[in-house]
Every structure is written in structure tokens, then in C-alpha cells.
C-alpha positions as CSV (number, residue, x, y, z in Angstrom):
1,M,0.1,7.1,-17.3
2,V,-1.8,10.3,-16.8
3,A,-3.6,11.7,-13.7
4,D,-5.4,14.9,-12.7
5,S,-5.3,16.8,-16.0
6,H,-8.2,19.1,-15.0
7,V,-8.7,20.3,-18.5
8,G,-11.5,22.8,-18.8
9,E,-11.4,23.4,-15.0
10,F,-7.9,24.7,-14.2
11,M,-6.1,24.1,-17.5
12,D,-7.1,25.0,-21.1
13,H,-5.6,21.9,-22.7
14,L,-3.2,19.1,-22.3
15,P,0.4,20.3,-22.5
16,Q,2.1,19.4,-25.8
17,R,5.0,18.0,-23.7
18,A,2.7,15.5,-22.1
19,L,1.5,14.3,-25.5
20,D,5.1,14.1,-26.8
21,T,6.1,12.0,-23.8
22,L,3.2,9.6,-24.2
23,E,3.6,9.1,-27.9
24,G,4.6,5.6,-28.8
25,S,2.8,4.1,-25.8
26,D,1.0,0.8,-26.3
27,L,-1.7,1.8,-23.8
28,I,-2.5,5.0,-21.9
29,L,-4.2,4.9,-18.5
30,H,-5.8,8.0,-17.0
31,A,-6.4,7.9,-13.3
32,G,-9.2,10.5,-13.1
33,D,-10.0,14.2,-12.8
34,I,-10.1,14.5,-16.5
35,C,-12.8,17.1,-16.3
36,D,-13.3,17.3,-20.1
37,I,-14.0,14.0,-21.8
38,S,-12.3,15.3,-24.9
39,V,-9.0,14.5,-23.1
40,V,-9.8,10.8,-23.5
41,R,-10.4,11.2,-27.2
42,Q,-7.2,13.2,-27.6
43,L,-5.1,10.6,-25.8
44,G,-6.9,7.9,-27.8
45,E,-5.3,9.4,-31.0
46,L,-1.9,8.4,-29.5
47,A,-2.8,4.9,-28.2
48,P,-5.8,3.0,-26.8
49,T,-6.9,4.9,-23.7
50,I,-8.6,3.6,-20.5
51,A,-9.8,6.1,-17.9
52,V,-11.6,6.2,-14.6
53,R,-13.5,9.1,-13.0
54,G,-12.2,11.4,-10.3
55,D,-14.0,13.6,-7.8
56,H,-13.7,16.7,-10.1
57,D,-15.2,15.0,-13.2
58,R,-18.4,16.2,-14.6
59,G,-20.3,15.8,-17.9
60,G,-19.3,12.8,-19.9
61,A,-16.4,12.0,-17.6
62,R,-18.8,11.6,-14.7
63,H,-20.0,8.3,-16.3
64,L,-16.6,6.7,-16.3
65,P,-16.1,3.8,-13.9
66,R,-14.6,4.4,-10.5
67,D,-12.2,1.4,-10.9
68,H,-11.0,-0.6,-13.8
69,L,-8.9,-3.8,-14.0
70,V,-6.5,-3.8,-16.9
71,E,-4.9,-7.0,-18.1
72,I,-1.9,-6.5,-20.4
73,A,1.4,-8.4,-21.0
74,G,0.4,-11.0,-18.5
75,R,0.0,-8.4,-15.7
76,R,-3.0,-7.2,-13.8
77,I,-3.2,-3.5,-13.2
78,G,-5.8,-1.9,-11.0
79,L,-6.7,1.7,-12.1
80,T,-8.5,4.0,-9.7
81,H,-8.5,7.7,-8.8
82,G,-7.3,7.4,-5.3
83,R,-9.8,9.3,-3.2
84,R,-11.1,7.8,0.0
85,P,-14.3,8.9,1.7
86,W,-13.9,12.3,3.3
87,P,-14.6,11.1,6.9
88,I,-11.5,8.9,6.6
89,E,-9.4,11.7,5.2
90,Y,-10.5,14.2,7.9
91,S,-9.8,11.8,10.7
92,V,-6.3,11.0,9.4
93,V,-5.4,14.7,8.9
94,L,-6.9,16.0,12.1
95,S,-5.4,13.3,14.3
96,H,-1.9,14.2,12.9
97,L,-2.5,18.0,13.3
98,A,-3.7,17.5,16.9
99,A,-0.5,15.5,17.7
100,G,1.7,18.1,16.0
101,R,3.2,15.6,13.6
102,R,3.8,15.8,9.8
103,I,0.5,15.2,8.0
104,A,0.4,11.7,6.7
105,Y,-2.4,11.6,4.1
106,M,-1.1,8.3,2.8
107,A,-1.7,6.4,6.1
108,G,-3.3,3.1,4.9
109,L,-4.1,4.5,1.5
110,H,-2.4,1.9,-0.7
111,R,-3.8,-1.0,1.2
112,E,-7.3,0.4,0.9
113,L,-7.0,1.0,-2.8
114,I,-5.5,-2.5,-3.4
115,R,-8.6,-4.0,-1.7
116,R,-10.8,-2.6,-4.5
117,F,-9.3,-5.2,-6.8
118,D,-8.7,-9.0,-6.8
119,A,-5.1,-10.1,-7.1
120,I,-3.3,-7.3,-8.9
121,D,0.4,-6.8,-9.8
122,C,0.3,-3.0,-10.0
123,L,-1.9,-0.2,-8.7
124,V,-2.1,3.0,-10.6
125,Y,-3.8,6.0,-9.0
126,G,-4.0,9.8,-8.9
127,H,-5.9,12.4,-6.8
128,W,-2.9,13.5,-4.6
129,H,-0.9,15.3,-7.3
130,E,2.2,13.6,-5.8
131,P,4.6,11.2,-7.6
132,R,4.9,8.1,-5.6
133,V,6.3,4.5,-6.1
134,E,5.9,2.0,-3.3
135,T,5.5,-1.8,-3.0
136,V,2.9,-2.9,-0.6
137,N,2.2,-6.6,0.0
138,G,3.9,-7.5,-3.3
139,V,1.9,-4.9,-5.3
140,L,3.6,-2.0,-7.0
141,C,1.7,1.2,-6.2
142,F,2.3,4.0,-8.6
143,S,1.1,7.6,-8.7
144,P,2.7,9.4,-11.7
145,G,1.9,12.9,-10.2
146,A,-0.4,15.3,-11.8
147,V,-0.5,16.9,-15.3
148,C,-2.1,20.0,-13.7
149,P,0.3,21.9,-11.4
150,W,-1.1,22.3,-7.8
151,G,-0.5,26.1,-7.9
152,S,-2.8,26.6,-10.9
153,M,-5.7,25.0,-8.8
154,T,-5.4,27.4,-5.9
155,E,-4.2,30.7,-7.6
156,G,-6.8,33.4,-7.4
157,R,-9.4,31.2,-5.9
158,P,-11.2,32.9,-2.9
159,P,-11.1,31.0,0.4
160,R,-14.0,28.6,1.0
161,R,-15.8,28.5,4.3
162,G,-16.8,25.9,6.8
163,P,-15.4,22.4,6.7
164,T,-14.1,22.8,3.1
165,R,-12.0,25.7,4.3
166,I,-10.4,23.5,7.0
167,A,-9.8,20.8,4.3
168,D,-8.2,23.4,2.0
169,L,-5.8,24.5,4.8
170,C,-4.8,21.0,5.6
171,V,-4.3,20.0,2.0
172,N,-2.2,23.1,1.3
173,R,-0.1,22.4,4.4
174,Y,0.4,18.8,3.1
175,R,1.5,20.1,-0.3
176,R,4.0,22.5,1.2
177,Q,5.6,19.6,3.0
178,L,6.2,17.8,-0.3
179,G,8.4,20.6,-1.8
180,A,8.4,22.2,-5.2
181,E,9.9,19.3,-7.0
182,A,7.1,16.9,-6.2
183,M,4.5,19.5,-7.4
184,R,5.9,19.9,-10.9
185,P,3.6,18.7,-13.7
186,R,4.2,15.1,-14.6
187,V,3.1,12.0,-16.5
188,G,4.2,8.4,-15.8
189,I,5.6,5.5,-17.8
190,L,5.1,1.8,-16.9
191,E,7.3,-0.8,-18.5
192,L,6.0,-4.4,-18.3
193,P,8.7,-6.9,-19.2
194,A,7.6,-10.5,-19.9
195,R,9.4,-11.5,-16.7
196,G,10.9,-9.6,-13.8
197,R,9.7,-6.5,-12.0
198,I,7.6,-3.7,-13.4
199,D,9.4,-0.5,-13.9
200,A,7.5,2.8,-13.0
201,R,8.9,6.2,-13.8
202,S,7.4,9.7,-13.2
203,I,8.6,12.2,-15.8
204,T,8.4,16.0,-15.5
205,I,6.8,17.8,-18.4
206,D,7.2,21.5,-17.6
């Protein structure tokens, strides 16, 4: 599993460690923010690759589907980027800031993403650059974390203005709450046994 590689935007290329970790996979899923469609071709040299578009995708990657249902080994996997409409995100963040509580970007996120699909066993998503495994209503929700480290996206970038500036401040505060370990570059591995629970692992690649 790969998410948020941002190649051509914040990274020059996929790290070799990511490719080495994914080698031997039966199928590779990319959960968006590819940025350069060549990433899909490069991953396709390792294994068949399915990708969806993220909010940073341009060029050829912009034409990828928003959501994709994958059926493999008798399991149904919903693949999506993970972004919700900005009005929802703003309302969640601002309400928590106003109340002085820890920012909870994930409030209701998994349930909303699951509703994009019909009867799935597993949800794979990205966008938040955060490794996360949680079971919601019997569905395993898995974010492998991001290939692109969060710091490389903000380093040296001048502050934006207006509502985007507020969004940047809120997101950066949220990232700090996660801690350095959660922000390390990662890929994910899903193991789908014929019977029994799906195993999801996030693997650091730095």
C-alpha cells in the first residue's frame, strides 16, 4: 500500500527503500497524491498497481478515479484518498479549537469513507499522512501513512493568506500532536488470508 508520494511536487522520486519493501507484492494500491503519473508506471514494474487521485494530483494523475473497489482473495477493498469536503473539515477543526480540545480531524471520517462503497471488508485511504488501523462497523480501516514526510511539504514554503493560512495552522497543530514517530515516511502491507482477519502493517522506510 502506498499513499501521498507527492513525486514531482515535494519529492524528486520514490525512495528506493519503498520499492524494496513493496517488492514481491501481488498487488499494489496507491491511495492518491501521486502527483506524477510515472509513479504508477514505476510501481507497475513491481506488481499490478491500482491508484486513485488525491487533492494534489495534476496532469495524468488528475484523471484517475476518486474511488476504486478492489476484489482480491475473496475480499472487497475500498480504495480512496480520504479527503472530505473542506466545509466539513473546517467545522470539525474550528469547533475543537473553540472548545480548547485536542483537534480531532478523524471525527466521523471512517464512517463517511466507508459509505462511498457497498459492503467492503477493508478500507484503504491516505491524505492525512498518518498511520492508522481501526475497525469500524466490521470494516478494517487502514491508512499506511505517507511516503512523503510531512516536513518536506512545509519546509521553506512561505505562509499562505486568508482561509488557507488558517487551514495550514490547524493542520500543522494537528501534525504536532501526532509526534515525530507518526510522521516518518511509510508504506503499508496488507495480508489477506483465505480465512480469518486481514492483517495491516505500516512500515517505516526512512
